[in-house]
C-alpha positions as CSV (number, residue, x, y, z in Angstrom):
1,M,12.8,77.8,72.8
2,V,10.6,78.7,76.2
3,T,9.2,76.1,78.0
4,P,6.0,76.3,79.2
5,T,5.7,75.6,82.9
6,L,3.2,72.9,84.1
7,L,0.5,74.0,86.4
8,P,0.0,71.8,89.7
9,A,-2.4,69.6,89.5
10,P,-6.1,71.0,91.7
11,T,-5.9,69.8,95.2
12,R,-9.2,67.5,95.7
13,P,-11.4,69.9,98.5
14,H,-12.6,67.8,101.9
15,P,-15.0,65.9,101.3
16,A,-17.3,67.7,103.8
17,V,-16.6,71.0,101.4
18,A,-17.8,69.2,98.0
19,R,-21.2,68.2,99.5
20,R,-21.7,71.7,100.4
21,L,-20.3,72.7,97.0
22,A,-22.5,69.8,95.8
23,R,-25.9,71.2,97.3
24,Q,-25.1,74.4,95.4
25,L,-25.0,73.3,92.1
26,P,-28.0,72.2,89.9
27,P,-28.8,68.8,90.0
28,Q,-27.3,66.7,87.5
29,Q,-29.6,64.4,85.2
30,A,-29.4,61.1,86.3
31,H,-28.0,58.1,83.8
32,D,-32.0,56.2,83.6
33,I,-31.7,52.9,84.5
34,V,-34.4,50.4,83.7
35,I,-34.4,46.8,86.0
36,R,-37.8,44.9,84.3
37,P,-38.8,41.1,83.4
38,L,-36.6,39.0,81.0
39,G,-38.2,39.5,77.5
40,G,-40.2,42.8,78.8
41,G,-43.5,41.3,79.3
42,G,-45.4,42.8,81.9
43,A,-45.5,41.8,86.0
44,T,-47.0,38.3,84.3
45,T,-43.9,37.1,83.0
46,L,-41.3,38.2,86.0
47,I,-42.5,34.4,87.6
48,A,-41.3,31.4,86.2
49,T,-41.8,27.5,87.7
50,A,-39.5,25.1,86.7
51,P,-38.7,21.0,87.8
52,I,-36.9,21.6,90.3
53,D,-34.2,18.9,89.5
54,N,-31.0,20.9,88.0
55,F,-33.2,23.7,87.7
56,V,-30.7,25.9,87.4
57,E,-28.5,24.3,84.9
58,A,-31.6,23.9,83.0
59,L,-32.2,27.8,83.0
60,F,-28.8,28.6,81.4
61,D,-29.5,26.1,78.6
62,Q,-32.5,27.1,77.2
63,L,-31.9,30.6,78.1
64,S,-28.6,29.4,75.4
65,A,-30.9,28.2,73.0
66,D,-32.3,30.4,70.1
67,D,-36.0,29.3,70.9
68,W,-35.2,30.8,74.9
69,R,-38.5,33.3,74.5
70,T,-41.0,30.4,73.8
71,T,-39.8,27.8,76.4
72,L,-39.5,30.8,78.9
73,A,-43.2,31.6,77.8
74,A,-44.2,27.8,78.7
75,M,-42.8,28.3,82.1
76,H,-45.1,31.4,83.4
77,G,-48.4,31.0,85.2
78,V,-48.0,27.2,85.3
79,R,-51.0,27.0,87.8
80,R,-53.4,29.4,88.9
81,G,-56.6,29.8,91.5
82,Q,-59.8,28.3,89.4
83,S,-61.9,30.9,91.1
84,D,-59.7,34.4,90.9
85,H,-57.0,32.8,88.5
86,V,-54.4,33.8,90.9
87,L,-50.4,32.4,90.3
88,E,-50.4,29.8,92.2
89,L,-46.4,28.4,93.3
90,G,-45.4,24.6,94.5
91,L,-43.0,24.2,97.4
92,P,-40.1,22.4,96.5
93,T,-41.5,19.2,98.4
94,H,-43.7,19.3,95.4
95,R,-40.7,19.4,92.8
96,K,-41.0,22.8,91.9
97,A,-38.6,25.4,91.6
98,Q,-39.9,29.4,91.7
99,I,-37.5,31.4,89.8
100,V,-37.5,35.3,89.1
101,L,-35.8,36.7,85.7
102,F,-35.0,40.6,85.4
103,E,-32.7,42.3,82.7
104,V,-31.3,45.4,83.1
105,F,-30.7,48.2,80.6
106,C,-30.0,51.6,79.6
107,R,-33.2,53.8,78.6
108,Q,-31.1,54.9,75.8
109,P,-32.2,54.6,71.6
110,G,-31.5,50.6,71.5
111,S,-31.7,50.5,74.9
112,P,-28.1,49.1,76.0
113,R,-27.2,46.5,78.4
114,I,-25.9,47.8,81.5
115,D,-22.2,46.8,82.6
116,P,-22.4,44.1,85.3
117,K,-19.2,46.2,86.6
118,K,-21.7,48.8,87.2
119,L,-24.1,47.5,89.8
120,A,-22.8,47.9,93.2
121,D,-25.5,45.3,94.5
122,K,-28.5,43.7,93.5
123,G,-31.2,41.7,95.3
124,M,-35.3,41.6,95.5
125,V,-37.6,41.5,98.5
126,I,-41.3,40.0,99.1
127,R,-43.9,42.1,100.1
128,R,-47.2,40.9,101.4
129,V,-50.1,42.4,99.8
130,H,-53.3,43.6,101.3
131,G,-55.0,45.2,99.6
132,S,-53.5,49.2,99.1
133,R,-51.1,48.0,101.9
134,W,-47.5,45.8,101.6
135,D,-45.8,44.6,104.2
136,G,-42.3,43.5,104.6
137,W,-40.7,40.6,105.9
138,M,-38.4,42.5,108.9
139,K,-35.5,41.0,110.6
140,A,-33.0,41.8,112.7
141,P,-29.7,39.7,113.4
142,R,-31.1,37.5,116.6
143,S,-34.9,38.7,115.9
144,I,-37.7,38.8,113.2
145,A,-40.6,41.3,113.6
146,G,-42.8,39.2,111.3
147,W,-44.6,40.7,108.1
148,T,-44.6,44.7,109.0
149,L,-46.0,47.7,107.3
150,I,-43.8,49.1,104.7
151,P,-44.5,52.7,104.7
152,D,-42.5,53.7,101.3
153,P,-42.7,51.1,99.1
154,D,-39.6,53.1,97.3
155,A,-37.7,53.4,100.0
156,D,-34.4,51.9,100.4
157,P,-34.8,48.0,102.0
158,G,-32.1,48.8,104.2
159,V,-29.8,45.8,103.9
160,R,-26.5,45.7,101.3
161,G,-24.0,42.8,100.1
162,D,-20.6,43.2,101.9
163,Q,-19.4,44.2,98.4
164,A,-21.8,47.5,98.7
165,F,-19.2,48.7,101.0
166,H,-15.7,50.0,100.6
167,A,-13.8,47.9,102.6
168,A,-11.8,50.7,104.7
169,N,-15.6,51.0,107.0
170,R,-17.1,47.8,107.0
171,A,-15.4,47.3,110.3
172,A,-16.5,51.0,111.9
173,R,-19.9,50.1,110.5
174,A,-20.0,46.5,112.4
175,L,-18.8,48.7,116.0
176,V,-21.8,51.2,115.4
177,A,-23.4,48.0,115.1
178,A,-22.2,46.2,117.9
179,R,-23.7,49.3,120.1
180,R,-26.9,49.8,119.6
181,V,-29.1,48.6,122.2
182,K,-31.9,47.9,120.1
183,P,-32.6,45.9,117.6
184,Q,-32.2,47.4,114.0
185,F,-35.0,45.8,112.1
186,H,-34.4,45.8,108.5
187,E,-36.5,43.8,105.0
188,D,-35.0,40.6,104.1
189,V,-33.7,41.1,101.2
190,L,-32.8,38.2,99.0
191,P,-30.3,37.8,96.7
192,L,-30.0,38.1,92.8
193,H,-27.3,36.9,90.6
194,L,-26.3,37.2,87.3
195,V,-26.4,34.6,84.1
196,P,-23.0,33.3,83.1
197,P,-21.5,36.4,80.9
198,D,-21.2,34.2,77.8
199,I,-24.8,33.9,77.8
200,C,-25.9,37.4,78.7
201,A,-23.7,38.3,75.5
202,K,-25.7,36.7,73.1
203,L,-28.6,37.9,73.9
204,G,-27.3,41.0,74.2
205,R,-29.1,41.6,78.1
206,T,-27.8,41.8,81.5
207,I,-29.4,39.1,83.4
208,L,-30.2,38.5,86.9
209,F,-32.1,35.6,88.0
210,G,-33.1,34.7,91.8
211,V,-35.2,31.8,93.5
212,I,-38.4,32.4,96.0
213,P,-37.9,30.9,98.7
214,V,-41.3,29.7,98.9
215,G,-40.4,26.9,100.9
216,D,-39.0,29.1,104.1
217,S,-40.7,28.4,107.8
218,T,-39.3,30.8,109.6
219,R,-41.5,32.4,112.2
220,S,-41.7,35.6,113.7
221,S,-40.2,36.3,117.4
222,A,-43.0,38.2,118.2
223,P,-45.5,37.0,120.4
224,P,-48.9,36.3,118.4
225,T,-51.9,38.1,118.6
226,P,-54.2,35.8,121.1
227,I,-57.9,35.4,119.9
228,N,-60.2,37.7,122.4
229,Y,-62.8,34.8,123.0
230,A,-64.2,36.6,125.5
231,G,-64.8,39.3,123.4
232,M,-66.8,38.0,120.5
233,S,-70.2,38.6,119.8
234,G,-73.4,37.4,117.9
235,Q,-72.7,33.4,116.2
236,A,-69.5,33.4,117.0
237,R,-70.3,33.5,120.8
238,I,-73.2,31.0,120.8
239,D,-71.1,28.7,119.6
240,L,-68.4,28.6,121.8
241,V,-70.4,28.8,125.1
242,G,-72.2,26.0,123.2
243,H,-69.2,23.8,123.0
244,L,-68.6,24.5,126.9
245,S,-69.9,21.6,129.4
246,E,-72.9,22.6,131.2
247,F,-70.6,23.0,134.7
248,L,-69.7,26.0,133.4
249,K,-72.3,28.0,132.9
250,P,-75.9,28.4,135.2
251,R,-77.5,25.7,135.9
252,A,-79.9,23.9,137.9
253,P,-78.5,21.6,141.1
254,T,-77.5,18.5,139.4
255,S,-77.1,14.8,141.0
256,L,-73.9,13.3,140.2
257,P,-73.5,9.7,139.4
258,R,-72.6,6.7,141.6
259,P,-73.0,9.7,144.7
260,G,-70.6,8.4,147.3
261,Q,-68.5,5.6,145.6
262,A,-64.9,5.7,144.9
263,L,-63.8,6.9,141.9
264,R,-62.6,4.6,139.1
265,R,-60.1,5.0,136.5
266,K,-62.1,2.4,134.7
267,W,-65.4,4.2,134.1
268,N,-64.2,5.1,131.0
269,A,-65.6,9.0,131.2
270,L,-65.1,10.2,128.2
271,E,-67.5,7.1,126.5
272,P,-70.3,8.3,125.3
273,A,-74.2,6.8,126.3
274,G,-75.7,4.2,124.4
275,K,-74.3,0.8,123.1
276,R,-71.0,0.2,122.2
277,P,-69.8,-0.8,118.6
278,D,-69.7,-5.1,119.8
279,G,-73.4,-4.1,120.6
280,T,-73.3,-4.7,125.0
281,A,-75.2,-2.1,126.5
282,R,-73.0,0.6,128.3
283,P,-74.1,1.5,132.4
284,A,-77.5,4.0,132.4
285,D,-75.6,6.4,134.0
286,Q,-72.8,6.7,131.3
287,G,-74.2,9.9,130.1
288,Q,-73.8,11.3,133.8
289,I,-70.2,10.3,133.6
290,N,-69.1,11.1,130.2
291,A,-70.6,14.8,131.3
292,L,-68.7,15.0,134.3
293,G,-65.2,13.2,132.0
294,I,-66.2,16.3,129.4
295,F,-66.1,18.9,131.9
296,L,-62.9,17.6,133.5
297,Q,-61.1,17.4,129.9
298,Q,-62.5,20.8,128.8
299,L,-60.6,22.2,132.2
300,S,-57.0,20.0,132.0
301,V,-56.7,20.2,128.0
302,E,-58.8,23.2,126.5
303,L,-58.9,25.7,129.1
304,D,-55.4,24.2,131.5
305,A,-57.3,25.6,133.7
306,F,-54.9,23.7,136.6
307,G,-51.7,25.7,134.8
308,T,-50.3,28.4,136.2
309,S,-51.4,31.5,134.3
310,A,-53.6,34.3,135.9
311,E,-56.5,33.1,133.9
312,A,-56.5,29.2,135.5
313,R,-55.9,30.7,138.7
314,A,-59.2,33.2,138.7
315,M,-61.0,29.8,137.1
316,M,-60.0,27.5,139.9
317,A,-60.8,30.4,142.7
318,L,-64.4,30.6,140.9
319,L,-65.1,27.2,141.1
320,K,-63.3,26.5,144.9
321,T,-66.5,28.9,145.9
322,I,-68.9,25.7,144.7
323,P,-69.3,23.5,147.6
324,L,-69.9,19.9,146.9
325,P,-71.3,17.8,149.5
326,L,-70.1,14.5,150.4
327,T,-72.2,13.2,153.6
328,K,-75.5,14.3,154.8
329,S,-77.5,13.4,157.7
330,G,-80.3,14.3,157.1
331,N,-80.5,17.8,154.8
332,R,-77.7,18.6,157.4
333,V,-73.5,18.5,154.9
334,T,-71.9,17.0,157.5
335,S,-68.6,16.9,155.0
336,S,-68.0,18.4,151.9
337,T,-65.1,19.6,149.6
338,D,-65.3,22.4,146.8
339,A,-65.7,22.0,143.1
340,A,-61.7,23.0,142.5
341,T,-59.8,20.6,144.8
342,F,-62.6,18.2,143.3
343,A,-61.3,18.9,139.7
344,T,-58.0,18.8,140.8
345,K,-57.9,15.4,141.9
346,A,-61.2,13.5,139.7
347,V,-58.9,14.3,136.8
348,K,-56.3,12.6,137.6
349,I,-58.6,9.6,137.8
350,L,-61.0,9.3,135.2
351,I,-59.3,11.1,132.5
352,D,-55.7,10.8,133.0
353,R,-56.5,7.0,134.3
354,E,-53.8,6.8,136.9
355,P,-55.4,4.5,140.3
356,N,-57.5,6.3,143.0
357,A,-54.5,5.4,146.3
358,N,-56.2,3.9,148.9
359,D,-60.1,5.0,147.3
360,A,-59.4,8.4,149.2
361,L,-61.9,10.0,146.5
362,K,-65.3,10.0,146.9
363,M,-68.0,11.3,144.3
364,P,-69.6,13.9,146.0
365,L,-73.2,13.8,146.5
366,E,-74.5,16.6,143.9
367,W,-73.4,19.8,142.0
368,P,-75.4,22.7,143.5
369,R,-77.8,24.9,141.5
370,I,-75.3,27.7,139.7
371,D,-77.3,31.3,139.5
372,T,-76.9,33.5,136.7
373,N,-74.3,35.9,138.3
374,L,-71.6,33.1,139.2
375,G,-72.2,31.2,136.0
376,N,-71.4,33.5,133.4
377,R,-68.7,34.2,136.0
378,L,-67.5,30.7,135.0
379,T,-68.3,31.4,131.1
380,Q,-66.3,34.3,130.9
381,A,-63.6,32.8,132.9
382,A,-63.7,29.8,130.3
383,L,-63.7,32.1,127.7
384,N,-60.9,34.2,129.4
385,C,-58.3,30.5,129.8
386,L,-59.2,29.7,126.3
387,S,-58.1,33.0,124.8
388,R,-54.5,32.4,127.0
389,R,-54.6,28.9,125.8
390,H,-54.9,30.1,122.1
391,A,-51.5,32.4,122.6
392,D,-49.7,29.5,124.2
393,L,-50.1,26.9,121.4
394,A,-51.1,28.4,118.7
395,G,-47.5,30.2,117.9
396,S,-46.9,32.9,115.3
397,P,-47.0,32.1,111.7
398,G,-44.4,31.1,109.1
399,K,-43.7,33.4,106.9
400,F,-46.0,31.9,103.8
401,E,-48.3,29.8,106.5
402,V,-51.7,31.9,106.2
403,V,-52.9,30.1,102.8
404,T,-54.9,33.2,102.4
405,D,-52.3,35.9,102.1
406,Q,-51.0,37.2,98.7
407,F,-47.7,38.0,97.8
408,V,-45.5,40.0,95.2
409,V,-41.7,40.2,94.5
410,R,-39.5,43.7,93.5
411,G,-36.2,43.6,92.0
412,F,-33.9,46.5,92.8
413,V,-30.2,47.0,91.7
414,R,-27.9,49.9,92.9
415,V,-26.0,51.9,90.3
416,R,-22.0,53.0,90.2
417,G,-21.9,56.7,89.0
418,H,-19.0,58.8,88.5
419,E,-16.0,59.0,91.6
420,G,-17.3,60.7,94.6
421,C,-21.0,60.3,93.2
422,A,-23.7,58.6,94.8
423,E,-24.9,55.4,94.0
424,K,-28.4,55.0,92.4
425,L,-31.0,52.6,93.8
426,V,-33.3,51.5,90.8
427,W,-36.3,49.6,91.8
428,S,-38.2,47.0,89.5
429,A,-42.4,47.3,89.3
430,A,-43.9,44.5,91.5
431,S,-44.6,41.4,89.6
432,E,-48.1,39.6,89.5
433,R,-49.7,38.6,92.7
434,F,-49.0,35.0,93.8
435,R,-50.0,32.7,96.6
436,V,-47.6,29.6,98.3
437,L,-49.9,26.4,98.3
438,P,-50.2,24.2,101.2
439,W,-47.3,21.4,101.6
440,W,-50.9,18.8,100.6
441,D,-51.5,21.0,97.7
442,G,-49.1,19.4,95.0
443,D,-50.0,18.5,91.4
444,G,-47.2,15.5,91.8
445,P,-45.1,13.3,90.3
446,G,-45.1,11.8,93.7
447,V,-42.5,10.2,95.5
448,K,-42.2,6.4,94.6
449,I,-41.2,4.2,97.3
450,K,-40.6,0.5,96.1
451,L,-42.2,-2.7,98.5
452,P,-40.4,-5.3,98.6
453,D,-42.0,-8.7,96.8
454,M,-43.6,-11.4,99.2
455,S,-41.2,-14.0,98.7
456,Q,-38.3,-11.3,99.6
457,L,-39.5,-10.9,103.2
458,K,-36.4,-12.9,104.6
459,R,-34.1,-11.1,102.9
460,V,-35.0,-8.1,104.8
461,K,-32.9,-7.2,108.1
462,P,-34.1,-5.1,110.8
463,N,-32.9,-1.8,110.0
464,V,-34.1,0.3,113.1
465,S,-34.3,-0.1,116.9
466,F,-36.1,1.2,119.5
467,E,-35.4,1.8,123.1
468,M,-37.9,0.8,125.5
469,P,-37.9,2.2,129.0
470,P,-38.7,-0.2,131.4
471,A,-42.8,1.0,131.8
472,I,-43.8,0.7,127.9
473,A,-42.0,-2.7,128.0
474,N,-44.1,-4.2,130.6
475,M,-47.3,-2.7,128.9
476,L,-46.6,-4.1,125.4
477,N,-45.9,-7.7,127.4
478,G,-48.8,-7.8,129.8
479,D,-52.6,-8.7,128.6
480,L,-52.6,-7.1,125.1
481,K,-56.5,-7.2,125.6
482,K,-56.1,-5.9,128.6
483,L,-54.2,-3.0,127.1
484,A,-56.7,-2.0,124.5
485,D,-59.3,-1.7,127.1
486,G,-57.1,0.8,128.3
487,D,-56.0,-1.0,131.7
488,G,-52.7,-2.0,130.9
489,K,-50.3,-2.6,133.6
490,T,-46.8,-0.3,133.6
491,S,-45.2,-2.2,136.2
492,G,-43.0,-5.2,136.9
493,P,-39.2,-6.0,136.2
494,S,-37.5,-2.8,135.7
495,L,-36.0,-3.9,132.4
496,G,-35.5,-2.3,129.3
497,F,-35.4,-3.5,125.8
498,I,-33.9,-2.6,122.4
499,C,-36.2,-4.1,119.4
500,S,-35.3,-4.2,116.1
501,F,-37.7,-4.1,113.1
502,S,-37.4,-3.2,109.3
503,I,-38.3,0.0,107.9
504,P,-39.6,-1.9,104.9
505,I,-41.8,-4.2,107.0
506,I,-42.7,-1.0,108.8
507,T,-44.0,0.6,105.4
508,L,-45.4,-3.0,104.2
509,C,-48.0,-2.8,107.2
510,A,-48.9,0.2,107.3
511,F,-49.4,0.0,103.7
512,I,-51.9,-2.7,104.2
513,V,-53.4,-0.7,107.2
514,L,-53.9,2.4,104.9
515,N,-56.3,0.7,102.5
516,I,-58.0,-1.1,104.4
517,F,-59.1,1.6,106.1
518,L,-59.4,3.5,102.7
519,G,-61.4,1.0,101.8
520,L,-64.3,1.6,104.6
521,F,-63.9,5.2,104.8
522,D,-64.7,5.2,100.9
523,L,-68.3,3.6,102.4
524,F,-69.2,6.9,102.8
525,L,-66.7,9.6,101.9
526,R,-66.2,8.3,98.4
527,W,-63.4,9.7,97.8
528,M,-60.7,6.9,96.7
529,M,-61.2,7.9,93.1
530,F,-59.4,11.2,93.8
531,I,-56.5,10.1,96.5
532,K,-55.5,6.6,95.0
533,I,-54.0,6.2,91.5
534,C,-52.7,2.9,90.8
535,L,-51.8,1.7,87.4
536,P,-50.2,-2.1,86.4
537,I,-46.9,-1.9,85.2
538,P,-45.0,-4.9,83.4
539,M,-42.3,-6.5,85.9
540,P,-39.3,-8.6,84.7
541,A,-39.6,-12.2,84.8
542,P,-37.2,-13.6,87.2
543,P,-33.9,-15.3,85.8
544,E,-34.1,-18.7,85.0
545,E,-32.2,-20.9,87.8
546,S,-28.6,-22.8,85.9
547,D,-28.7,-26.8,86.5
548,T,-24.7,-26.3,87.1
């Protein structure tokens, strides 16, 4: 008997040789995989809204029930815009959870479900929609670029879970990433999770679910694009220039109030002219004082003209060219100051309410004529200061902060092929468009806070403490009437205090004051029926006291 000779197993080619040979072979038909909304519906059936309490367990229970299709259909399109019918998603503070549900199957007769072990990776992205443009939320480990144009919506999002990489090359990838000088931004990829295997087996589907993080408040690290106030035209510029103080525009010579007098913080420069709420008349020159106060407040608060920015320095340089006479001999000015110096000192007294030490600062006699050229330069400098101020204060908007933005969700899976074959990236179609509701626009149910009964107030003990520095303690321990008039004293003993209060009592006081002011505002706003709903509830009878 002749024993057959076994041929040696063919040796595997080097990976580089295998790749070169693969390029020379005719293309192979790819295995067709589909990821779509659970149940096979359209774009409007992807996002489901559920009560936030134990929503994952509740979702699994609903999918396990025989009527899961009916239950799931009731969770679609829960709230839509009244005018445009765009889907509106509530925040976690509205007691809502926003869920996406996908199924993955093979495009074969019978639509067999994909084996979960074939999924090398799975995830979803949220894209902002601007017309035909799609923006992705781009970030790096230590930086966030924010919403950035996605040129190719079907391109690889660039993030893979560790399970998608062989353990042997994770360290090499980490070293490569560490040597990159510039941050490598990638699209923010959110996880998709596999529904428990018993539910998938019962429904005959491979089901993935994810949560849309509509409460995500992350912001871009990039500086915001400031509003170019100086470049505005038309009615917008007219309104802005009209808002600015007359001291920042061309104007005729103007006398100043109380010339030659030492400035006093009790002049209440921000009070308007006319009668006070109690019916008493304000000083006859209160209108002039108020105009000067508005000018100083705009310089300090709105324009930050006393700051260190280039725009602030340019504004102060212009004001420094305006001479303000302090004393005259006949028609000759014998002493003067400049508008920049005067405004820098006056704002501390008339706006910050600091004392005029030794009555050193006197009111100038007049504000000179401001010609058209200088007035227009002052106006332009003020608008430049507004642009800088906006850039400093506005900050970059949060991920879902702009209420007019609209978004879509897309899911993807990476499917493993045969050994040596590349994984296949498969995208779902986009969901319907949606917007994220602002924090104040929830439809309940509200959070219930139980107030103590009046008979139980003595049982409510202090449970929060405030530590007061000496200045605040002296102010509160002084004449409260003067404090209400803005003339409280902060000087006194160098003793701080710790004051303990009860949060329930603070809440009760705030609730009573709130109802008082709601009633007052309702006289002209007529809003009570919309913002306050009170329902009677039966209360249990108090237990009877025993004689024993």
